[in-house]
C-alpha positions as CSV (number, residue, x, y, z in Angstrom):
1,M,103.5,-75.8,-160.7
2,W,99.6,-76.0,-160.5
3,Q,99.7,-74.9,-156.5
4,D,100.7,-71.1,-157.7
5,Y,97.5,-71.2,-160.1
6,I,94.8,-72.8,-158.9
7,E,93.0,-72.2,-155.5
8,Q,89.8,-73.7,-153.6
9,K,88.0,-71.2,-151.5
10,K,84.4,-72.1,-149.8
11,E,83.0,-69.0,-150.9
12,V,83.8,-69.5,-154.8
13,L,81.6,-71.6,-156.7
14,G,81.5,-74.0,-153.5
15,G,84.8,-74.7,-153.2
16,R,85.5,-76.4,-156.4
17,P,89.1,-75.6,-157.9
18,V,89.4,-72.4,-159.8
19,I,91.9,-70.3,-161.5
20,K,93.3,-67.9,-158.9
21,N,91.5,-64.7,-158.8
22,T,88.8,-65.8,-161.3
23,R,85.5,-67.8,-161.3
24,I,86.7,-70.0,-164.1
25,S,86.6,-73.6,-162.6
26,V,89.1,-76.5,-163.4
27,D,86.5,-78.8,-164.3
28,M,85.0,-76.4,-166.7
29,V,88.3,-75.9,-168.5
30,L,89.2,-79.7,-168.7
31,E,85.3,-80.5,-169.9
32,K,86.0,-77.5,-172.7
33,I,89.5,-79.4,-173.7
34,G,87.9,-82.8,-173.6
35,K,85.5,-81.4,-176.4
36,G,88.3,-80.4,-178.6
37,V,88.6,-76.7,-177.5
38,T,92.1,-75.9,-178.0
39,I,94.5,-73.8,-175.3
40,E,94.4,-71.1,-178.1
41,Q,90.6,-71.0,-178.4
42,L,90.4,-70.8,-174.8
43,L,92.6,-67.9,-174.9
44,E,90.6,-66.0,-176.8
45,I,87.3,-67.0,-175.0
46,Y,88.8,-66.3,-171.5
47,P,91.5,-63.4,-172.2
48,E,91.9,-62.7,-168.7
49,V,93.9,-66.0,-168.0
50,T,97.2,-67.3,-169.1
51,K,98.3,-70.4,-171.0
52,I,100.3,-71.6,-167.8
53,E,97.0,-71.0,-165.8
54,L,95.3,-73.5,-168.2
55,L,98.1,-75.9,-168.3
56,A,97.6,-75.8,-164.6
57,C,94.6,-76.8,-164.6
58,I,95.8,-80.5,-166.4
59,S,98.6,-80.7,-164.2
60,F,96.1,-80.3,-161.5
61,D,93.8,-82.9,-162.9
62,T,96.5,-85.2,-163.4
63,Q,97.2,-85.3,-159.5
64,H,93.5,-85.3,-158.2
65,F,91.1,-86.9,-160.2
66,T,91.0,-90.7,-161.3
67,R,89.0,-91.6,-164.6
């Protein structure tokens, strides 16, 4: 699922994973969620992204990062 919405390109934020066609990084989305910002609030802050793109960030995280 996340593969449709998350990309990594060397020329975008140094290759950090981002929501496709944006400079909104997965780690920034996850950091905001970790600080208590809700998906609904993120949609207001970043109206150019969709709920499914934000959920893809969480899905990406569960498959790629170990905590």
